[in-house]
N, C-alpha and C positions, 0 to 999 in steps of 0.2 A: 237402669236405663234399658236393660234387656227386656224387662217386663213391659216397659212403656213402648218400646219399638214393636214388640209382638202384639200389644193391644191395638196400636194404630194400624198395623198391617192387617190384622183380622177385621177391625172395624171398617176400614175403607174397602177391603175386598168384599165383605158382606154388603156394604152400602151400594157398591157399584153393580151388584147382582140384581138390585131392585130398579124399578123405573123411577127416575127422578125428574122432577120438573126443572126447567132451566133456572128458576129462582133458588130452589133447594140446592142444585148443583153449584151455583155461584156461591152460596153461603158456605157450603162444605169445602169448596175450593179455597176460599179465603181462610177458613180454619186450618186446612191442611197446609197452606203456605206458612203459617206461623209455626206449625209443628216441624215442617221441613227445615226452617231456619234454626230451630233448636237442635235438631239432629245434625245439621251441617256444622254447627259450632262444636258440638260434642265430637263429631267425626274428626274435625281439624285438631282438636286437643289430643284425641287419642292417636292420631297419626303422628303428631310431634312426639308424644310420650313413647309410642312404640318404636319409632325410628331412633330416638335417642337410646332407648333400652337396647335395641339391636346393635347399635354402634358400640355401646358400653360392653356388650357381650363379646363382640368381635375384638375389641381392644384388650379385654381380659384374656381371651383365648390366645391372642398373639403375645401378650406379656407372659403368659404361662409357658408358651413354647420357648421363650428366650430365658426366662428367669427360673423356671422349674421350682416354684414355691408351692408347698402343699395348701396354703391358705388360698392361693389363686385358683387351685382346682376346686376347692369348696365354693368359692365365689362364682366360678364359671358354671358349676352345676346349679347353684341357686339361681343365677341369672337365666339359664336355659329353661329351668322349671317355670320361672315367672314369665318368660317370654311367650310361652305357648298360650296362656289365657289372654295375654294382651293381643296377640295376633287373632285369636278366635273372636274376641270382642270387637276388634276393629273390622274384621270380616263381616260380622253381623251388622255393624253400623253402616258400612259401605254398601253392602247388598240391600239392606233395608231401605236406605235412603234412595238408592236407585229405583227400587220398587215404588216408593212413595212418589217419585218423579213421574212414573208411568200412571199412577193413580191420579196425580194432578193433571196430566195431559188429558186423561179420559174425562175428568170433571170439567176441564176447560171446554172440551168439545160438547159435552152435555149442556153446559151453561149457555153455549152459543146456539143450542138447538140442532147441532150437527148430528147426523146419524152415525153411530159407531158400532162396531161389533161388540159383543158381550165378553170377548176374551180380553183379559187384562194383561196377561203375561205374554 
C-alpha cells in the first residue's frame, strides 16, 4: 500500500503541474475519487488495528506493573516494536489521503474551468 500511495501522490503532483483541459481534469478527478475511496477504507482498517494494538500494549504494560511476570515484559517489548511500524504506516495513509483531497479539490476547480494557482500544497 505504501508503494501505491507514493505512486498516486507523485502521479497527481506531476499531472497538476501540467495544463489540463476541463475534460481531462474531470476524467482524472473521477479516477482520483475511486483511489481516495480505496485509501479511505485502508486508512479506517489501519486506524482500528493501530488503536487496538496500542490498547493491547497499554493493557500489557499495566498488567506487567501489577503482576511482574517476565513473559509480560517480553510481550510488552514485542508489542512496542510492532506498534512503531503500525503508527508509521497509518501516518503515511492519513497524510497521503489528505494530500489526495487537495489534489481532488484542484482537479475539481480545473474541471470547472476555474483559475487556480499552481501550488498544490
